[in-house]
C-alpha positions in Angstrom: -2.7 -0.9 1.3 -6.3 -3.0 3.4 -7.1 -5.2 1.2 -10.7 -4.0 2.4 -10.1 -0.4 1.4 -8.6 -1.4 -1.8 -11.6 -4.0 -2.9 -13.9 -0.8 -1.3 -12.5 1.8 -3.5 -13.3 -0.8 -6.8 -16.3 -1.4 -6.2 -17.1 2.3 -5.6 -15.0 3.0 -8.7 -17.0 0.3 -11.3 -19.7 1.4 -10.1 -19.2 5.4 -11.4 -17.5 4.2 -14.5 -20.0 2.0 -15.3 -22.8 4.9 -14.6 -20.7 8.1 -16.6 -20.2 5.8 -19.1 -24.1 5.0 -19.8 -24.8 9.4 -20.0 -23.8 9.6 -23.1 -20.4 10.9 -23.9 -19.6 9.7 -26.9 -16.3 10.7 -29.2 -16.9 13.0 -32.2 -20.7 14.2 -29.5 -20.6 17.4 -32.2 -19.2 15.9 -35.3 -23.9 16.5 -36.8 -24.6 19.6 -34.9 -21.2 21.3 -33.9 -18.6 19.9 -36.7 -16.2 22.0 -36.3 -15.9 22.9 -32.4 -12.6 20.7 -31.7 -11.2 23.1 -33.9 -12.7 25.6 -32.9 -11.3 25.1 -29.4 -7.8 24.1 -30.2 -7.5 27.2 -32.4 -8.3 29.2 -29.3 -5.9 27.5 -27.0 -3.4 28.0 -29.3 -3.4 31.1 -28.7 -3.1 31.6 -24.9 -0.6 28.5 -24.7 1.9 30.3 -26.9 2.3 32.9 -25.7 1.9 31.5 -21.5 3.0 28.2 -21.2 0.6 28.8 -18.0 -2.3 29.5 -18.7 -1.9 25.3 -20.7 -1.7 24.7 -16.8 -4.1 26.4 -16.2 -6.6 24.7 -18.1 -4.8 21.5 -17.5 -5.7 22.4 -13.5 -9.3 23.6 -14.8 -10.7 20.1 -15.8 -9.2 19.2 -12.3 -11.6 21.7 -10.5 -14.4 21.4 -12.3 -15.2 17.7 -12.7 -14.2 17.4 -8.3 -17.0 20.2 -6.8 -20.7 19.1 -8.8 -19.0 17.8 -11.4 -18.3 17.9 -14.5 -20.2 20.9 -15.5 -19.0 24.0 -15.9 -20.2 25.5 -12.2 -16.0 26.4 -11.4 -16.7 28.7 -13.9 -19.3 30.7 -13.1 -18.6 33.9 -11.4 -20.9 35.3 -7.6 -24.6 37.0 -8.3 -26.0 38.6 -5.0 -27.6 35.5 -5.0 -24.7 33.4 -5.2 -21.3 35.9 -3.3 -19.4 32.9 -3.4 -19.7 30.8 -5.9 -17.0 26.9 -5.9 -14.5 30.0 -8.0 -13.7 32.3 -4.8 -12.9 29.4 -2.8 -9.9 29.1 -2.0 -8.0 26.5 -3.2 -9.6 28.3 -6.3 -8.9 31.7 -6.4 -6.2 33.8 -6.5 -5.0 30.6 -8.6 -7.2 28.8 -10.9 -6.4 30.7 -14.2 -7.4 30.2 -17.9 -11.3 31.5 -17.7 -10.5 34.3 -20.1 -9.3 31.3 -22.3 -13.3 29.5 -22.0 -14.5 32.6 -22.8 -12.8 33.0 -26.0 -13.4 29.7 -27.2 -17.0 30.2 -26.0 -17.7 33.5 -28.0 -15.9 31.6 -30.8 -17.9 28.8 -30.8 -21.6 30.7 -30.2 -21.2 32.7 -33.4 -20.4 29.2 -35.4 -23.2 27.6 -33.8 -25.2 29.1 -31.5 -26.9 27.2 -28.5 -25.6 23.9 -28.9 -21.4 23.9 -27.2 -22.7 23.1 -23.2 -19.3 25.5 -21.6 -18.2 21.8 -19.2 -17.5 19.9 -23.2 -14.8 23.6 -23.3 -14.5 23.4 -20.6 -12.7 19.4 -21.8 -12.0 20.1 -25.1 -9.0 23.0 -23.6 -8.0 20.8 -20.9 -7.5 18.7 -22.9 -5.6 20.6 -26.3 -3.4 22.6 -23.5 -1.5 18.4 -21.7 -1.3 18.8 -26.3 0.5 21.1 -26.9 2.6 21.0 -23.6 3.2 17.7 -24.3 4.7 18.7 -27.4 2.1 17.6 -28.6 2.7 14.0 -27.9 -0.7 13.4 -25.5 -3.2 12.5 -28.0 -6.5 12.6 -26.1 -9.7 11.5 -27.5 -11.7 13.9 -24.8 -15.9 12.2 -25.5 -18.4 15.0 -25.0 -22.4 15.6 -24.3 -22.0 17.6 -20.6 -24.1 20.2 -19.6 -23.9 22.5 -17.4 -24.6 23.2 -13.6 -27.1 25.9 -12.6 -24.9 25.3 -8.6 -21.9 26.1 -7.5 -21.2 26.7 -3.6 -17.4 27.6 -3.2 -17.6 26.0 0.6 -18.3 22.6 -1.5 -14.4 22.9 -3.2 -13.4 23.1 -0.2 -15.5 20.2 1.0 -14.4 17.7 -2.4 -11.4 19.3 -3.4 -8.3 17.9 -2.1 -5.6 20.4 -0.4 -1.5 20.0 -0.1 -1.0 18.6 3.3 -2.7 15.0 2.0 -1.0 11.5 3.4 -1.7 8.9 0.8 -3.9 7.5 2.5 -6.3 10.5 1.8 -5.4 10.7 -1.1 -7.2 7.5 -2.1 -10.4 8.3 0.1 -10.4 11.8 -1.7 -10.2 10.4 -5.7 -12.2 6.9 -4.7 -14.7 9.3 -3.6 -14.7 10.1 -7.9 -15.1 7.3 -8.6 -11.8 6.9 -9.3 -8.9 4.4 -8.1 -4.9 4.9 -6.0 -3.8 4.5 -10.2 -6.0 7.5 -11.4 -4.2 9.7 -8.2 -1.0 9.6 -9.1 -1.0 9.7 -12.7 -3.0 12.3 -12.7 -1.1 14.0 -9.9 1.7 14.3 -13.1 -0.2 16.8 -14.2 2.0 18.9 -11.5 4.6 18.7 -13.9 3.6 22.4 -15.6 2.6 25.3 -13.6 2.7 27.6 -10.4 2.1 26.8 -7.1 1.9 30.1 -4.8 4.6 30.1 -1.7 1.4 29.8 1.0 0.6 26.8 -0.4 3.6 24.8 0.8 4.8 27.0 3.5 6.0 26.1 6.2 4.6 22.5 6.1 7.1 21.5 3.8 9.8 23.8 4.8 9.3 23.7 9.2 11.0 20.1 9.3 12.4 19.3 6.2 12.9 15.0 6.2 11.9 14.3 3.1 12.6 17.3 1.1 16.3 17.8 -1.0 18.3 20.0 0.9 19.3 22.0 -1.7 15.7 22.4 -2.8 14.6 23.7 0.4 17.5 25.9 0.5 16.2 27.2 -3.0 12.8 28.0 -2.3 13.5 29.4 1.3 15.1 31.7 -1.1 11.9 32.5 -2.9 9.8 32.3 -0.2 9.6 35.2 2.4 8.8 33.4 6.0 7.5 36.4 7.7 5.4 37.6 4.3 3.9 40.6 4.2 0.2 40.6 3.5 -0.5 40.6 0.0 3.1 39.4 -0.8 2.4 35.5 -1.8 5.3 34.2 -4.9 4.7 31.6 -7.6 6.9 29.2 -8.0 7.1 26.6 -10.5 6.4 23.5 -9.6 9.3 21.7 -11.7 12.3 23.4 -12.0 13.3 21.0 -14.3 11.8 22.1 -17.7 9.2 24.5 -15.9 6.7 24.1 -19.4 6.8 21.0 -20.3 4.1 18.9 -19.8 5.9 15.2 -19.3 7.4 12.8 -16.6 10.1 14.7 -14.5 6.9 15.7 -11.5 7.7 11.1 -10.8 11.6 12.2 -11.4 11.6 15.1 -8.8 8.8 12.9 -6.2 11.7 10.1 -6.6 14.2 12.7 -6.2 12.5 14.2 -2.9 12.1 18.1 -4.7 8.4 18.9 -5.1 6.1 21.1 -3.4 3.3 19.1 -1.5 3.1 17.2 1.4 0.7 15.4 -0.8 3.7 14.7 -3.8 5.9 13.1 -1.4 3.1 10.8 0.3 3.3 8.7 -2.7 6.0 7.5 -1.5 4.5 6.3 1.6 3.5 3.2 0.2 4.6 0.2 -1.8 1.9 0.3 -4.5 1.9 4.2 -4.7 6.3 4.5 -4.8 6.5 1.2 -6.8 3.6 3.3 -9.3 5.7 6.4 -9.1 9.0 4.0 -10.1 7.1 2.7 -13.6 6.1 6.8 -14.8 9.8 7.5 -13.9 11.3 5.4 -15.7 10.1 3.4 -18.4 9.3 5.5 -21.6 5.5 6.4 -22.8 4.9 4.9 -19.9 2.5 7.9 -17.9 1.5 9.7 -20.9 -0.7 5.8 -21.9 -1.6 6.1 -18.4 -2.8 9.6 -18.8 -4.6 9.0 -21.5 -6.9 6.9 -20.2 -7.4 8.9 -16.8 -7.6 12.0 -18.6 -10.9 10.8 -19.8 -11.5 9.1 -16.5 -11.4 12.0 -14.8 -14.0 13.9 -17.3 -16.4 12.1 -16.8 -16.9 11.9 -13.1 -20.5 12.8 -12.4 -21.7 15.1 -15.4 -24.7 16.2 -16.2 -27.6 14.8 -18.1 -31.5 16.0 -19.4 -33.4 18.4 -17.4 -30.3 17.8 -14.5 -27.8 21.0 -16.8 -28.2 23.3 -19.9 -25.8 25.0 -22.8 -25.2 28.2 -21.3 -24.9 31.6 -23.5 -22.8 33.1 -21.6 -19.9 30.4 -19.5 -19.4 33.0 -15.7 -23.7 33.1 -15.8 -26.8 30.5 -15.5 -29.5 31.1 -18.0 -32.1 32.4 -16.2 -29.8 34.5 -14.2 
């Protein structure tokens, strides 16, 4: 990676992190106004995740997809309306694969009963995502999540396409996409580890990864070919676990899979194509507890991206609709 690129990324990152740190986010933000909010959200997340681990994976992904578009403002939650028929949640990167909306609804309902008009949907997404990582990691990933975000009023499907890094990006494109959000190369590698849970539609990696599988394990490719039809019928888009070894555990298995060339996406395999990111993959794979600690910090850093404050946002009564609607 060129020195100039690293310097530019570092300057951008430093600026955006400093800016977000001044935007009023703090741990225990609702200590006085809604002291039980984090307990309430965690209880709702626990109900869903213990019934279906895939919902937990969806909640972790939900925060990433929210923060990369319009910042961490709950814009991904907004439903289509006559005035806005194509919000973020209907964009190809999100629909139909993004999950967990019903958990946010349940948590919001419970929080509103306890503290009406006090807690933003954006903060509930951040808490729920944090709690999903906690439960799927068997209580090992404990994150102190700051709060104080407001809900945005803008949600456009086209912006999701423009801002969310697709699964076919190479390592340079990935670094650039994360740098645009104030996140550095290490943040990118660490956050990619969330691919250790959840499922992916075959269309997200077929035919790219199977057409010329020079960097994919032959046995793994064979498994994928059996599960993913080469010429699927309309509407037939099966899903496969992103991590075949420990599919429901939020652990560092992803990095072992990257090293073994047993990952689904071109963007996953790309982490080995640059010396700097390849070393990060090895460290996360082999140093006990390394990834978990790095993930906590990177996750909080991501949760601060371009948050709304003051007149920029609101506290929605219903997470699916802006208040004036």
